[in-house]
C-alpha positions in Angstrom: -158.8 22.9 -138.6 -159.9 19.6 -140.5 -162.7 21.6 -142.5 -164.7 21.9 -139.6 -167.0 25.7 -140.6 -166.6 27.5 -137.2 -168.0 31.7 -137.8 -171.1 31.6 -140.2 -171.6 35.0 -140.9 -174.9 35.7 -143.7 -176.2 39.5 -144.4 -179.4 39.0 -146.7 -180.8 42.2 -146.7 -178.4 42.5 -150.3 -180.3 39.6 -151.5 -183.8 41.7 -150.8 -184.0 44.3 -152.7 -182.0 42.9 -156.3 -183.5 41.2 -159.2 -185.0 37.2 -158.4 -184.2 38.2 -154.3 -187.1 36.5 -153.2 -186.0 33.6 -155.4 -182.2 34.0 -153.9 -183.7 34.4 -149.5 -186.2 31.0 -150.4 -182.9 29.7 -151.6 -180.9 31.2 -148.7 -182.9 29.6 -146.0 -183.3 26.0 -147.5 -178.9 26.0 -146.8 -179.4 27.5 -143.4 -182.0 24.8 -142.6 -179.6 21.7 -144.3 -176.5 23.3 -142.4 -178.6 23.6 -138.8 -180.0 20.0 -139.6 -177.6 18.1 -141.8 -174.2 19.6 -139.9 -175.7 20.8 -136.8 -174.2 24.1 -136.8 -175.9 27.0 -134.6 -176.2 29.9 -136.7 -177.6 33.5 -135.9 -179.4 35.5 -138.2 -181.0 39.0 -137.8 -183.7 39.7 -140.0 -187.1 41.5 -140.1 -188.4 38.7 -142.5 -190.4 36.9 -139.0 -192.2 35.1 -141.2 -189.3 33.4 -142.9 -187.5 33.1 -139.2 -191.0 31.9 -137.9 -190.4 28.6 -141.2 -186.5 27.4 -140.2 -185.5 29.0 -137.0 -186.3 26.6 -133.8 -185.4 29.7 -131.2 -185.6 33.4 -131.6 -184.4 36.5 -129.7 -186.5 39.8 -129.4 -184.8 42.5 -129.0 -186.4 45.5 -128.6 -184.3 49.0 -128.3 -181.3 47.1 -126.5 -183.7 45.0 -124.0 -184.1 41.3 -124.4 -187.5 41.0 -124.1 -188.1 36.9 -124.9 -184.8 34.1 -126.1 -186.0 30.4 -126.6 -188.6 28.4 -128.6 -190.2 29.9 -131.3 -193.0 27.3 -130.8 -193.0 28.1 -126.7 -193.5 32.1 -127.7 -196.2 31.5 -130.2 -198.6 29.1 -128.5 -197.2 30.9 -125.2 -201.7 32.3 -124.9 -204.5 30.5 -126.3 -206.7 32.8 -128.1 -209.8 32.2 -129.3 -211.9 33.6 -132.3 -215.8 34.3 -130.1 -218.5 35.3 -133.3 -221.7 35.6 -131.6 -225.6 37.1 -132.4 -224.8 40.0 -129.6 -221.0 41.1 -130.0 -221.3 44.1 -127.4 -223.3 42.5 -125.2 -221.3 39.1 -125.1 -218.0 41.4 -124.7 -219.6 43.4 -121.4 -221.1 39.6 -120.6 -217.8 38.5 -120.2 -215.4 41.0 -119.4 -217.1 40.7 -116.4 -214.7 37.3 -115.8 -211.7 38.9 -114.6 -209.7 35.3 -116.0 -210.1 36.0 -119.7 -208.7 38.5 -122.3 -210.6 39.9 -124.3 -210.4 42.7 -127.3 -212.8 43.3 -130.7 -212.4 42.1 -134.0 -214.4 45.6 -135.0 -217.7 44.4 -135.4 -217.3 41.0 -136.7 -215.6 38.6 -133.7 -214.1 39.1 -130.5 -210.7 37.0 -129.5 -210.8 36.0 -125.7 -208.2 34.5 -124.1 -208.9 31.4 -121.9 -208.0 27.7 -121.3 -209.5 24.3 -123.0 -211.0 23.9 -119.6 -212.8 27.4 -119.6 -213.9 26.4 -123.7 -217.5 24.7 -123.0 -218.0 27.3 -119.8 -218.1 30.6 -121.5 -219.7 28.3 -125.0 -222.2 27.5 -122.1 -222.3 31.4 -120.6 -223.6 32.8 -123.5 -225.9 29.9 -124.4 -227.7 31.1 -121.2 -227.5 34.1 -122.1 -229.4 33.6 -125.0 -226.6 34.0 -127.7 -226.6 32.8 -130.3 -222.1 30.9 -131.1 -221.8 31.0 -134.2 -218.0 30.3 -134.1 -215.4 29.3 -131.1 -212.2 29.0 -133.1 -208.6 29.1 -131.9 -206.1 31.5 -133.5 -202.7 30.9 -133.5 -200.4 33.9 -133.5 -197.4 34.7 -136.3 -194.0 35.4 -134.9 -194.7 39.1 -136.8 -198.2 39.2 -134.4 -196.2 38.3 -130.8 -193.8 40.0 -132.0 -195.7 43.4 -132.7 -197.3 43.0 -129.5 -195.0 42.6 -126.9 -192.6 45.4 -128.8 -195.6 47.5 -128.2 -196.1 46.5 -125.6 -192.4 47.4 -124.3 -193.2 50.6 -126.4 -196.4 51.8 -124.4 -194.8 50.4 -120.6 -191.6 53.0 -121.5 -193.8 55.6 -122.1 -195.9 55.2 -119.1 -192.2 55.4 -117.1 -191.2 58.5 -118.5 -194.4 60.4 -118.4 
């Protein structure tokens, strides 16, 4: 057994509630990175600290109710959909106009802005369409979802699908 580590188990839950818990978690995550990068170990980590998981893991699995919703690279998961934050002067009118295009997915961010899922090629087309219809476009900026936002979106979608099946 020449000093090889064959198993490594770590429970972070006791660290989180302890005094100095935040610092202990940070040191633990530094250790995990070192084990992964220098010793090339595969570490299985179960945690609800998704911001930290996004920072240290290169692959994730999202399991909800015993069902595997995603498994693969973190970057592929959070970069899968490109959402563009769109601010225009007449938000409700812009929402109605863009809703006609079935290739776009839209969501409202209150009365502040729209989030539009589109490809890079669609961005100038959407901008030109809005300008042609007299809108003043004040912002078109890419938005990157966090791992936590993706997790909530996936598990909420799964939950609503399950509810529809049960009704």
